[in-house]
PDBQT receptor file of N, H, CA, C and O in Angstrom, charges set to zero:
ATOM      1  N   MET A   1       0.842  -1.181   0.000  1.00  0.00    +0.000 N 
ATOM      2  CA  MET A   1       0.000   0.000   0.000  1.00  0.00    +0.000 C 
ATOM      3  C   MET A   1       0.888   1.246   0.000  1.00  0.00    +0.000 C 
ATOM      4  O   MET A   1       1.793   1.350   0.828  1.00  0.00    +0.000 OA
ATOM      5  N   PRO A   2       0.650   2.188  -0.906  1.00  0.00    +0.000 N 
ATOM      6  CA  PRO A   2       1.475   3.392  -0.965  1.00  0.00    +0.000 C 
ATOM      7  C   PRO A   2       1.296   4.267   0.274  1.00  0.00    +0.000 C 
ATOM      8  O   PRO A   2       0.227   4.296   0.884  1.00  0.00    +0.000 OA
ATOM      9  N   VAL A   3       2.345   4.965   0.624  1.00  0.00    +0.000 N 
ATOM     10  H   VAL A   3       3.213   4.942   0.129  1.00  0.00    +0.000 HD
ATOM     11  CA  VAL A   3       2.310   5.882   1.762  1.00  0.00    +0.000 C 
ATOM     12  C   VAL A   3       1.966   7.273   1.228  1.00  0.00    +0.000 C 
ATOM     13  O   VAL A   3       2.710   7.813   0.408  1.00  0.00    +0.000 OA
ATOM     14  N   PRO A   4       0.842   7.871   1.680  1.00  0.00    +0.000 N 
ATOM     15  CA  PRO A   4       0.407   9.141   1.096  1.00  0.00    +0.000 C 
ATOM     16  C   PRO A   4       1.232  10.362   1.498  1.00  0.00    +0.000 C 
ATOM     17  O   PRO A   4       1.221  11.372   0.794  1.00  0.00    +0.000 OA
ATOM     18  N   PHE A   5       1.937  10.283   2.605  1.00  0.00    +0.000 N 
ATOM     19  H   PHE A   5       1.946   9.463   3.177  1.00  0.00    +0.000 HD
ATOM     20  CA  PHE A   5       2.734  11.420   3.055  1.00  0.00    +0.000 C 
ATOM     21  C   PHE A   5       4.195  11.005   3.108  1.00  0.00    +0.000 C 
ATOM     22  O   PHE A   5       4.579  10.162   3.919  1.00  0.00    +0.000 OA
ATOM     23  N   ASN A   6       5.011  11.600   2.239  1.00  0.00    +0.000 N 
ATOM     24  H   ASN A   6       4.700  12.285   1.581  1.00  0.00    +0.000 HD
ATOM     25  CA  ASN A   6       6.449  11.363   2.303  1.00  0.00    +0.000 C 
ATOM     26  C   ASN A   6       7.173  12.582   1.752  1.00  0.00    +0.000 C 
ATOM     27  O   ASN A   6       6.731  13.207   0.788  1.00  0.00    +0.000 OA
ATOM     28  N   ASP A   7       8.276  12.902   2.375  1.00  0.00    +0.000 N 
ATOM     29  H   ASP A   7       8.635  12.394   3.158  1.00  0.00    +0.000 HD
ATOM     30  CA  ASP A   7       9.036  14.079   1.977  1.00  0.00    +0.000 C 
ATOM     31  C   ASP A   7      10.427  14.006   2.582  1.00  0.00    +0.000 C 
ATOM     32  O   ASP A   7      10.680  13.255   3.524  1.00  0.00    +0.000 OA
ATOM     33  N   LYS A   8      11.317  14.801   2.019  1.00  0.00    +0.000 N 
ATOM     34  H   LYS A   8      11.112  15.411   1.253  1.00  0.00    +0.000 HD
ATOM     35  CA  LYS A   8      12.654  14.999   2.559  1.00  0.00    +0.000 C 
ATOM     36  C   LYS A   8      12.748  16.461   2.964  1.00  0.00    +0.000 C 
ATOM     37  O   LYS A   8      12.023  17.306   2.440  1.00  0.00    +0.000 OA
ATOM     38  N   ILE A   9      13.638  16.754   3.892  1.00  0.00    +0.000 N 
ATOM     39  H   ILE A   9      14.227  16.068   4.317  1.00  0.00    +0.000 HD
ATOM     40  CA  ILE A   9      13.871  18.130   4.324  1.00  0.00    +0.000 C 
ATOM     41  C   ILE A   9      15.284  18.514   3.908  1.00  0.00    +0.000 C 
ATOM     42  O   ILE A   9      16.228  17.753   4.121  1.00  0.00    +0.000 OA
ATOM     43  N   ARG A  10      15.425  19.686   3.319  1.00  0.00    +0.000 N 
ATOM     44  H   ARG A  10      14.658  20.304   3.146  1.00  0.00    +0.000 HD
ATOM     45  CA  ARG A  10      16.752  20.143   2.910  1.00  0.00    +0.000 C 
ATOM     46  C   ARG A  10      17.318  21.041   4.000  1.00  0.00    +0.000 C 
ATOM     47  O   ARG A  10      16.690  22.015   4.413  1.00  0.00    +0.000 OA
ATOM     48  N   LEU A  11      18.520  20.694   4.457  1.00  0.00    +0.000 N 
ATOM     49  H   LEU A  11      19.031  19.902   4.121  1.00  0.00    +0.000 HD
ATOM     50  CA  LEU A  11      19.202  21.483   5.472  1.00  0.00    +0.000 C 
ATOM     51  C   LEU A  11      20.006  22.580   4.777  1.00  0.00    +0.000 C 
ATOM     52  O   LEU A  11      20.860  22.290   3.939  1.00  0.00    +0.000 OA
ATOM     53  N   ILE A  12      19.734  23.833   5.125  1.00  0.00    +0.000 N 
ATOM     54  H   ILE A  12      19.041  24.068   5.806  1.00  0.00    +0.000 HD
ATOM     55  CA  ILE A  12      20.397  24.981   4.514  1.00  0.00    +0.000 C 
ATOM     56  C   ILE A  12      21.092  25.792   5.604  1.00  0.00    +0.000 C 
ATOM     57  O   ILE A  12      20.497  26.086   6.641  1.00  0.00    +0.000 OA
ATOM     58  N   ASN A  13      22.350  26.151   5.365  1.00  0.00    +0.000 N 
ATOM     59  H   ASN A  13      22.833  25.912   4.523  1.00  0.00    +0.000 HD
ATOM     60  CA  ASN A  13      23.096  27.002   6.284  1.00  0.00    +0.000 C 
ATOM     61  C   ASN A  13      22.499  28.407   6.225  1.00  0.00    +0.000 C 
ATOM     62  O   ASN A  13      22.466  29.022   5.160  1.00  0.00    +0.000 OA
ATOM     63  N   GLU A  14      22.028  28.916   7.364  1.00  0.00    +0.000 N 
ATOM     64  H   GLU A  14      22.055  28.416   8.229  1.00  0.00    +0.000 HD
ATOM     65  CA  GLU A  14      21.385  30.229   7.397  1.00  0.00    +0.000 C 
ATOM     66  C   GLU A  14      22.339  31.360   7.022  1.00  0.00    +0.000 C 
ATOM     67  O   GLU A  14      21.904  32.365   6.459  1.00  0.00    +0.000 OA
ATOM     68  N   SER A  15      23.621  31.218   7.320  1.00  0.00    +0.000 N 
ATOM     69  H   SER A  15      23.974  30.402   7.777  1.00  0.00    +0.000 HD
ATOM     70  CA  SER A  15      24.598  32.276   7.043  1.00  0.00    +0.000 C 
ATOM     71  C   SER A  15      24.985  32.345   5.578  1.00  0.00    +0.000 C 
ATOM     72  O   SER A  15      25.102  33.431   5.011  1.00  0.00    +0.000 OA
ATOM     73  N   THR A  16      25.186  31.172   4.957  1.00  0.00    +0.000 N 
ATOM     74  H   THR A  16      25.091  30.289   5.418  1.00  0.00    +0.000 HD
ATOM     75  CA  THR A  16      25.703  31.136   3.585  1.00  0.00    +0.000 C 
ATOM     76  C   THR A  16      24.638  30.841   2.540  1.00  0.00    +0.000 C 
ATOM     77  O   THR A  16      24.822  31.149   1.362  1.00  0.00    +0.000 OA
ATOM     78  N   GLY A  17      23.525  30.246   2.961  1.00  0.00    +0.000 N 
ATOM     79  H   GLY A  17      23.375  29.996   3.917  1.00  0.00    +0.000 HD
ATOM     80  CA  GLY A  17      22.492  29.844   2.010  1.00  0.00    +0.000 C 
ATOM     81  C   GLY A  17      22.825  28.555   1.276  1.00  0.00    +0.000 C 
ATOM     82  O   GLY A  17      22.076  28.136   0.394  1.00  0.00    +0.000 OA
ATOM     83  N   GLU A  18      23.940  27.919   1.627  1.00  0.00    +0.000 N 
ATOM     84  H   GLU A  18      24.549  28.259   2.343  1.00  0.00    +0.000 HD
ATOM     85  CA  GLU A  18      24.386  26.685   0.979  1.00  0.00    +0.000 C 
ATOM     86  C   GLU A  18      23.782  25.461   1.671  1.00  0.00    +0.000 C 
ATOM     87  O   GLU A  18      23.499  25.505   2.868  1.00  0.00    +0.000 OA
ATOM     88  N   PRO A  19      23.583  24.362   0.918  1.00  0.00    +0.000 N 
ATOM     89  CA  PRO A  19      23.112  23.113   1.529  1.00  0.00    +0.000 C 
ATOM     90  C   PRO A  19      24.126  22.592   2.544  1.00  0.00    +0.000 C 
ATOM     91  O   PRO A  19      25.335  22.722   2.349  1.00  0.00    +0.000 OA
ATOM     92  N   MET A  20      23.632  22.010   3.614  1.00  0.00    +0.000 N 
ATOM     93  H   MET A  20      22.650  21.904   3.773  1.00  0.00    +0.000 HD
ATOM     94  CA  MET A  20      24.490  21.429   4.651  1.00  0.00    +0.000 C 
ATOM     95  C   MET A  20      24.710  19.957   4.305  1.00  0.00    +0.000 C 
ATOM     96  O   MET A  20      23.893  19.098   4.637  1.00  0.00    +0.000 OA
ATOM     97  N   ILE A  21      25.817  19.688   3.640  1.00  0.00    +0.000 N 
ATOM     98  H   ILE A  21      26.480  20.386   3.370  1.00  0.00    +0.000 HD
ATOM     99  CA  ILE A  21      26.137  18.357   3.126  1.00  0.00    +0.000 C 
ATOM    100  C   ILE A  21      26.754  17.494   4.221  1.00  0.00    +0.000 C 
ATOM    101  O   ILE A  21      27.600  17.960   4.983  1.00  0.00    +0.000 OA
ATOM    102  N   ASN A  22      26.323  16.216   4.296  1.00  0.00    +0.000 N 
ATOM    103  H   ASN A  22      25.636  15.837   3.677  1.00  0.00    +0.000 HD
ATOM    104  CA  ASN A  22      26.856  15.249   5.262  1.00  0.00    +0.000 C 
ATOM    105  C   ASN A  22      26.795  15.785   6.693  1.00  0.00    +0.000 C 
ATOM    106  O   ASN A  22      27.742  15.639   7.465  1.00  0.00    +0.000 OA
ATOM    107  N   HIS A  23      25.678  16.399   7.025  1.00  0.00    +0.000 N 
ATOM    108  H   HIS A  23      24.909  16.518   6.397  1.00  0.00    +0.000 HD
ATOM    109  CA  HIS A  23      25.507  17.017   8.337  1.00  0.00    +0.000 C 
ATOM    110  C   HIS A  23      24.549  16.170   9.170  1.00  0.00    +0.000 C 
ATOM    111  O   HIS A  23      23.491  15.763   8.691  1.00  0.00    +0.000 OA
ATOM    112  N   GLY A  24      24.925  15.911  10.405  1.00  0.00    +0.000 N 
ATOM    113  H   GLY A  24      25.785  16.241  10.794  1.00  0.00    +0.000 HD
ATOM    114  CA  GLY A  24      24.115  15.079  11.286  1.00  0.00    +0.000 C 
ATOM    115  C   GLY A  24      22.824  15.760  11.716  1.00  0.00    +0.000 C 
ATOM    116  O   GLY A  24      22.780  16.978  11.891  1.00  0.00    +0.000 OA
ATOM    117  N   TYR A  25      21.779  14.967  11.883  1.00  0.00    +0.000 N 
ATOM    118  H   TYR A  25      21.814  13.978  11.741  1.00  0.00    +0.000 HD
ATOM    119  CA  TYR A  25      20.481  15.479  12.327  1.00  0.00    +0.000 C 
ATOM    120  C   TYR A  25      19.728  14.380  13.058  1.00  0.00    +0.000 C 
ATOM    121  O   TYR A  25      20.053  13.198  12.948  1.00  0.00    +0.000 OA
ATOM    122  N   THR A  26      18.713  14.798  13.806  1.00  0.00    +0.000 N 
ATOM    123  H   THR A  26      18.449  15.758  13.895  1.00  0.00    +0.000 HD
ATOM    124  CA  THR A  26      17.781  13.880  14.461  1.00  0.00    +0.000 C 
ATOM    125  C   THR A  26      16.372  14.387  14.196  1.00  0.00    +0.000 C 
ATOM    126  O   THR A  26      16.101  15.583  14.310  1.00  0.00    +0.000 OA
ATOM    127  N   ILE A  27      15.485  13.479  13.844  1.00  0.00    +0.000 N 
ATOM    128  H   ILE A  27      15.706  12.508  13.751  1.00  0.00    +0.000 HD
ATOM    129  CA  ILE A  27      14.074  13.802  13.645  1.00  0.00    +0.000 C 
ATOM    130  C   ILE A  27      13.283  13.110  14.745  1.00  0.00    +0.000 C 
ATOM    131  O   ILE A  27      13.433  11.909  14.970  1.00  0.00    +0.000 OA
ATOM    132  N   GLN A  28      12.439  13.878  15.430  1.00  0.00    +0.000 N 
ATOM    133  H   GLN A  28      12.317  14.853  15.248  1.00  0.00    +0.000 HD
ATOM    134  CA  GLN A  28      11.526  13.296  16.416  1.00  0.00    +0.000 C 
ATOM    135  C   GLN A  28      10.148  13.229  15.779  1.00  0.00    +0.000 C 
ATOM    136  O   GLN A  28       9.567  14.248  15.408  1.00  0.00    +0.000 OA
ATOM    137  N   ARG A  29       9.633  12.004  15.660  1.00  0.00    +0.000 N 
ATOM    138  H   ARG A  29      10.105  11.176  15.962  1.00  0.00    +0.000 HD
ATOM    139  CA  ARG A  29       8.319  11.780  15.053  1.00  0.00    +0.000 C 
ATOM    140  C   ARG A  29       7.217  12.103  16.054  1.00  0.00    +0.000 C 
ATOM    141  O   ARG A  29       7.483  12.251  17.246  1.00  0.00    +0.000 OA
ATOM    142  N   ALA A  30       5.988  12.213  15.577  1.00  0.00    +0.000 N 
ATOM    143  H   ALA A  30       5.772  12.093  14.608  1.00  0.00    +0.000 HD
ATOM    144  CA  ALA A  30       4.842  12.566  16.420  1.00  0.00    +0.000 C 
ATOM    145  C   ALA A  30       4.628  11.567  17.555  1.00  0.00    +0.000 C 
ATOM    146  O   ALA A  30       4.143  11.937  18.624  1.00  0.00    +0.000 OA
ATOM    147  N   ASP A  31       4.991  10.293  17.324  1.00  0.00    +0.000 N 
ATOM    148  H   ASP A  31       5.385   9.993  16.456  1.00  0.00    +0.000 HD
ATOM    149  CA  ASP A  31       4.802   9.271  18.366  1.00  0.00    +0.000 C 
ATOM    150  C   ASP A  31       5.967   9.206  19.351  1.00  0.00    +0.000 C 
ATOM    151  O   ASP A  31       5.988   8.347  20.232  1.00  0.00    +0.000 OA
ATOM    152  N   GLY A  32       6.946  10.123  19.204  1.00  0.00    +0.000 N 
ATOM    153  H   GLY A  32       6.928  10.822  18.488  1.00  0.00    +0.000 HD
ATOM    154  CA  GLY A  32       8.071  10.191  20.130  1.00  0.00    +0.000 C 
ATOM    155  C   GLY A  32       9.322   9.468  19.673  1.00  0.00    +0.000 C 
ATOM    156  O   GLY A  32      10.384   9.640  20.272  1.00  0.00    +0.000 OA
ATOM    157  N   ARG A  33       9.220   8.651  18.613  1.00  0.00    +0.000 N 
ATOM    158  H   ARG A  33       8.357   8.511  18.127  1.00  0.00    +0.000 HD
ATOM    159  CA  ARG A  33      10.404   7.944  18.108  1.00  0.00    +0.000 C 
ATOM    160  C   ARG A  33      11.416   8.935  17.545  1.00  0.00    +0.000 C 
ATOM    161  O   ARG A  33      11.054   9.996  17.036  1.00  0.00    +0.000 OA
ATOM    162  N   PHE A  34      12.697   8.566  17.648  1.00  0.00    +0.000 N 
ATOM    163  H   PHE A  34      12.991   7.704  18.062  1.00  0.00    +0.000 HD
ATOM    164  CA  PHE A  34      13.776   9.374  17.091  1.00  0.00    +0.000 C 
ATOM    165  C   PHE A  34      14.400   8.644  15.913  1.00  0.00    +0.000 C 
ATOM    166  O   PHE A  34      14.610   7.432  15.961  1.00  0.00    +0.000 OA
ATOM    167  N   GLU A  35      14.696   9.394  14.854  1.00  0.00    +0.000 N 
ATOM    168  H   GLU A  35      14.525  10.378  14.815  1.00  0.00    +0.000 HD
ATOM    169  CA  GLU A  35      15.397   8.864  13.690  1.00  0.00    +0.000 C 
ATOM    170  C   GLU A  35      16.631   9.730  13.481  1.00  0.00    +0.000 C 
ATOM    171  O   GLU A  35      16.536  10.955  13.413  1.00  0.00    +0.000 OA
ATOM    172  N   HIS A  36      17.794   9.082  13.378  1.00  0.00    +0.000 N 
ATOM    173  H   HIS A  36      17.872   8.087  13.433  1.00  0.00    +0.000 HD
ATOM    174  CA  HIS A  36      19.061   9.792  13.232  1.00  0.00    +0.000 C 
ATOM    175  C   HIS A  36      19.601   9.575  11.832  1.00  0.00    +0.000 C 
ATOM    176  O   HIS A  36      19.355   8.539  11.213  1.00  0.00    +0.000 OA
ATOM    177  N   GLY A  37      20.337  10.555  11.338  1.00  0.00    +0.000 N 
ATOM    178  H   GLY A  37      20.537  11.396  11.840  1.00  0.00    +0.000 HD
ATOM    179  CA  GLY A  37      20.929  10.401  10.020  1.00  0.00    +0.000 C 
ATOM    180  C   GLY A  37      21.899  11.521   9.713  1.00  0.00    +0.000 C 
ATOM    181  O   GLY A  37      22.185  12.372  10.555  1.00  0.00    +0.000 OA
ATOM    182  N   ALA A  38      22.399  11.503   8.488  1.00  0.00    +0.000 N 
ATOM    183  H   ALA A  38      22.167  10.812   7.804  1.00  0.00    +0.000 HD
ATOM    184  CA  ALA A  38      23.271  12.557   7.968  1.00  0.00    +0.000 C 
ATOM    185  C   ALA A  38      22.729  12.953   6.605  1.00  0.00    +0.000 C 
ATOM    186  O   ALA A  38      22.315  12.098   5.822  1.00  0.00    +0.000 OA
ATOM    187  N   SER A  39      22.732  14.238   6.326  1.00  0.00    +0.000 N 
ATOM    188  H   SER A  39      23.069  14.933   6.962  1.00  0.00    +0.000 HD
ATOM    189  CA  SER A  39      22.202  14.724   5.051  1.00  0.00    +0.000 C 
ATOM    190  C   SER A  39      23.028  14.191   3.886  1.00  0.00    +0.000 C 
ATOM    191  O   SER A  39      24.202  13.853   4.041  1.00  0.00    +0.000 OA
ATOM    192  N   ASP A  40      22.399  14.123   2.730  1.00  0.00    +0.000 N 
ATOM    193  H   ASP A  40      21.445  14.397   2.605  1.00  0.00    +0.000 HD
ATOM    194  CA  ASP A  40      23.056  13.576   1.542  1.00  0.00    +0.000 C 
ATOM    195  C   ASP A  40      23.894  14.642   0.826  1.00  0.00    +0.000 C 
ATOM    196  O   ASP A  40      24.115  15.728   1.363  1.00  0.00    +0.000 OA
ATOM    197  N   SER A  41      24.350  14.332  -0.367  1.00  0.00    +0.000 N 
ATOM    198  H   SER A  41      24.171  13.450  -0.803  1.00  0.00    +0.000 HD
ATOM    199  CA  SER A  41      25.242  15.221  -1.120  1.00  0.00    +0.000 C 
ATOM    200  C   SER A  41      24.559  16.506  -1.589  1.00  0.00    +0.000 C 
ATOM    201  O   SER A  41      25.216  17.418  -2.092  1.00  0.00    +0.000 OA
ATOM    202  N   MET A  42      23.235  16.570  -1.421  1.00  0.00    +0.000 N 
ATOM    203  H   MET A  42      22.702  15.829  -1.013  1.00  0.00    +0.000 HD
ATOM    204  CA  MET A  42      22.502  17.795  -1.772  1.00  0.00    +0.000 C 
ATOM    205  C   MET A  42      21.883  18.454  -0.536  1.00  0.00    +0.000 C 
ATOM    206  O   MET A  42      21.137  19.426  -0.651  1.00  0.00    +0.000 OA
ATOM    207  N   GLY A  43      22.202  17.914   0.646  1.00  0.00    +0.000 N 
ATOM    208  H   GLY A  43      22.809  17.125   0.739  1.00  0.00    +0.000 HD
ATOM    209  CA  GLY A  43      21.729  18.494   1.895  1.00  0.00    +0.000 C 
ATOM    210  C   GLY A  43      20.391  17.978   2.384  1.00  0.00    +0.000 C 
ATOM    211  O   GLY A  43      19.831  18.533   3.330  1.00  0.00    +0.000 OA
ATOM    212  N   PHE A  44      19.855  16.919   1.760  1.00  0.00    +0.000 N 
ATOM    213  H   PHE A  44      20.310  16.468   0.992  1.00  0.00    +0.000 HD
ATOM    214  CA  PHE A  44      18.543  16.391   2.146  1.00  0.00    +0.000 C 
ATOM    215  C   PHE A  44      18.654  15.306   3.215  1.00  0.00    +0.000 C 
ATOM    216  O   PHE A  44      19.627  14.553   3.269  1.00  0.00    +0.000 OA
ATOM    217  N   THR A  45      17.622  15.251   4.066  1.00  0.00    +0.000 N 
ATOM    218  H   THR A  45      16.832  15.862   4.022  1.00  0.00    +0.000 HD
ATOM    219  CA  THR A  45      17.487  14.163   5.031  1.00  0.00    +0.000 C 
ATOM    220  C   THR A  45      16.997  12.912   4.296  1.00  0.00    +0.000 C 
ATOM    221  O   THR A  45      16.746  12.942   3.092  1.00  0.00    +0.000 OA
ATOM    222  N   HIS A  46      16.866  11.820   5.043  1.00  0.00    +0.000 N 
ATOM    223  H   HIS A  46      17.070  11.796   6.022  1.00  0.00    +0.000 HD
ATOM    224  CA  HIS A  46      16.242  10.626   4.477  1.00  0.00    +0.000 C 
ATOM    225  C   HIS A  46      14.751  10.907   4.247  1.00  0.00    +0.000 C 
ATOM    226  O   HIS A  46      14.219  11.897   4.749  1.00  0.00    +0.000 OA
ATOM    227  N   MET A  47      14.095  10.050   3.502  1.00  0.00    +0.000 N 
ATOM    228  H   MET A  47      14.527   9.245   3.094  1.00  0.00    +0.000 HD
ATOM    229  CA  MET A  47      12.665  10.206   3.228  1.00  0.00    +0.000 C 
ATOM    230  C   MET A  47      11.875   9.939   4.510  1.00  0.00    +0.000 C 
ATOM    231  O   MET A  47      12.057   8.914   5.167  1.00  0.00    +0.000 OA
ATOM    232  N   ILE A  48      11.009  10.866   4.843  1.00  0.00    +0.000 N 
ATOM    233  H   ILE A  48      10.862  11.699   4.309  1.00  0.00    +0.000 HD
ATOM    234  CA  ILE A  48      10.135  10.728   6.007  1.00  0.00    +0.000 C 
ATOM    235  C   ILE A  48       8.763  10.333   5.474  1.00  0.00    +0.000 C 
ATOM    236  O   ILE A  48       8.152  11.087   4.717  1.00  0.00    +0.000 OA
ATOM    237  N   SER A  49       8.280   9.166   5.860  1.00  0.00    +0.000 N 
ATOM    238  H   SER A  49       8.777   8.553   6.475  1.00  0.00    +0.000 HD
ATOM    239  CA  SER A  49       7.021   8.635   5.326  1.00  0.00    +0.000 C 
ATOM    240  C   SER A  49       6.032   8.356   6.449  1.00  0.00    +0.000 C 
ATOM    241  O   SER A  49       6.410   7.923   7.537  1.00  0.00    +0.000 OA
ATOM    242  N   ALA A  50       4.748   8.615   6.163  1.00  0.00    +0.000 N 
ATOM    243  H   ALA A  50       4.441   8.968   5.279  1.00  0.00    +0.000 HD
ATOM    244  CA  ALA A  50       3.692   8.347   7.139  1.00  0.00    +0.000 C 
ATOM    245  C   ALA A  50       2.377   8.121   6.401  1.00  0.00    +0.000 C 
ATOM    246  O   ALA A  50       2.193   8.583   5.274  1.00  0.00    +0.000 OA
ATOM    247  N   HIS A  51       1.479   7.413   7.047  1.00  0.00    +0.000 N 
ATOM    248  H   HIS A  51       1.628   7.038   7.962  1.00  0.00    +0.000 HD
ATOM    249  CA  HIS A  51       0.161   7.158   6.463  1.00  0.00    +0.000 C 
ATOM    250  C   HIS A  51      -0.798   8.320   6.696  1.00  0.00    +0.000 C 
ATOM    251  O   HIS A  51      -1.834   8.412   6.037  1.00  0.00    +0.000 OA
ATOM    252  N   CYS A  52      -0.458   9.206   7.630  1.00  0.00    +0.000 N 
ATOM    253  H   CYS A  52       0.383   9.131   8.165  1.00  0.00    +0.000 HD
ATOM    254  CA  CYS A  52      -1.260  10.408   7.848  1.00  0.00    +0.000 C 
ATOM    255  C   CYS A  52      -0.313  11.561   8.178  1.00  0.00    +0.000 C 
ATOM    256  O   CYS A  52       0.826  11.337   8.588  1.00  0.00    +0.000 OA
ATOM    257  N   ALA A  53      -0.785  12.781   8.001  1.00  0.00    +0.000 N 
ATOM    258  H   ALA A  53      -1.710  12.963   7.668  1.00  0.00    +0.000 HD
ATOM    259  CA  ALA A  53       0.046  13.949   8.281  1.00  0.00    +0.000 C 
ATOM    260  C   ALA A  53       0.437  13.950   9.757  1.00  0.00    +0.000 C 
ATOM    261  O   ALA A  53      -0.357  13.578  10.621  1.00  0.00    +0.000 OA
ATOM    262  N   GLU A  54       1.662  14.370  10.031  1.00  0.00    +0.000 N 
ATOM    263  H   GLU A  54       2.307  14.673   9.329  1.00  0.00    +0.000 HD
ATOM    264  CA  GLU A  54       2.116  14.445  11.413  1.00  0.00    +0.000 C 
ATOM    265  C   GLU A  54       3.077  15.606  11.571  1.00  0.00    +0.000 C 
ATOM    266  O   GLU A  54       3.726  16.030  10.615  1.00  0.00    +0.000 OA
ATOM    267  N   GLN A  55       3.159  16.113  12.786  1.00  0.00    +0.000 N 
ATOM    268  H   GLN A  55       2.632  15.768  13.563  1.00  0.00    +0.000 HD
ATOM    269  CA  GLN A  55       4.111  17.166  13.100  1.00  0.00    +0.000 C 
ATOM    270  C   GLN A  55       5.388  16.503  13.592  1.00  0.00    +0.000 C 
ATOM    271  O   GLN A  55       5.343  15.603  14.431  1.00  0.00    +0.000 OA
ATOM    272  N   ILE A  56       6.535  16.951  13.066  1.00  0.00    +0.000 N 
ATOM    273  H   ILE A  56       6.572  17.682  12.385  1.00  0.00    +0.000 HD
ATOM    274  CA  ILE A  56       7.820  16.412  13.497  1.00  0.00    +0.000 C 
ATOM    275  C   ILE A  56       8.677  17.546  14.035  1.00  0.00    +0.000 C 
ATOM    276  O   ILE A  56       8.374  18.723  13.837  1.00  0.00    +0.000 OA
ATOM    277  N   LYS A  57       9.756  17.170  14.721  1.00  0.00    +0.000 N 
ATOM    278  H   LYS A  57      10.003  16.214  14.882  1.00  0.00    +0.000 HD
ATOM    279  CA  LYS A  57      10.764  18.138  15.159  1.00  0.00    +0.000 C 
ATOM    280  C   LYS A  57      12.082  17.717  14.530  1.00  0.00    +0.000 C 
ATOM    281  O   LYS A  57      12.417  16.533  14.505  1.00  0.00    +0.000 OA
ATOM    282  N   LEU A  58      12.829  18.692  14.021  1.00  0.00    +0.000 N 
ATOM    283  H   LEU A  58      12.557  19.654  14.041  1.00  0.00    +0.000 HD
ATOM    284  CA  LEU A  58      14.125  18.431  13.409  1.00  0.00    +0.000 C 
ATOM    285  C   LEU A  58      15.194  19.102  14.247  1.00  0.00    +0.000 C 
ATOM    286  O   LEU A  58      15.120  20.301  14.518  1.00  0.00    +0.000 OA
ATOM    287  N   PHE A  59      16.196  18.322  14.659  1.00  0.00    +0.000 N 
ATOM    288  H   PHE A  59      16.255  17.348  14.439  1.00  0.00    +0.000 HD
ATOM    289  CA  PHE A  59      17.326  18.832  15.420  1.00  0.00    +0.000 C 
ATOM    290  C   PHE A  59      18.572  18.669  14.564  1.00  0.00    +0.000 C 
ATOM    291  O   PHE A  59      18.903  17.560  14.146  1.00  0.00    +0.000 OA
ATOM    292  N   VAL A  60      19.268  19.784  14.300  1.00  0.00    +0.000 N 
ATOM    293  H   VAL A  60      18.999  20.685  14.640  1.00  0.00    +0.000 HD
ATOM    294  CA  VAL A  60      20.477  19.760  13.478  1.00  0.00    +0.000 C 
ATOM    295  C   VAL A  60      21.678  19.841  14.407  1.00  0.00    +0.000 C 
ATOM    296  O   VAL A  60      21.737  20.706  15.280  1.00  0.00    +0.000 OA
ATOM    297  N   GLU A  61      22.642  18.930  14.216  1.00  0.00    +0.000 N 
ATOM    298  H   GLU A  61      22.593  18.227  13.507  1.00  0.00    +0.000 HD
ATOM    299  CA  GLU A  61      23.832  18.911  15.062  1.00  0.00    +0.000 C 
ATOM    300  C   GLU A  61      24.737  20.093  14.740  1.00  0.00    +0.000 C 
ATOM    301  O   GLU A  61      24.762  20.582  13.611  1.00  0.00    +0.000 OA
ATOM    302  N   ASP A  62      25.483  20.546  15.755  1.00  0.00    +0.000 N 
ATOM    303  H   ASP A  62      25.462  20.149  16.672  1.00  0.00    +0.000 HD
ATOM    304  CA  ASP A  62      26.441  21.655  15.561  1.00  0.00    +0.000 C 
ATOM    305  C   ASP A  62      27.614  21.232  14.732  1.00  0.00    +0.000 C 
ATOM    306  O   ASP A  62      28.510  22.036  14.474  1.00  0.00    +0.000 OA
TER     307      ASP A  62
């Protein structure tokens, strides 16, 4: 069954406007689970998929 809600988030450096490549992050899902990763070569997180819309929190490592 296809997942109706899926997206990636692009991490952008606020000072330079450039993508944050290979940068660590943590996503907290609506149910409290944490997903950790590093942005790809274009600054995107992994694909976030859900069967219904949800609010998430994104934490970017220093």
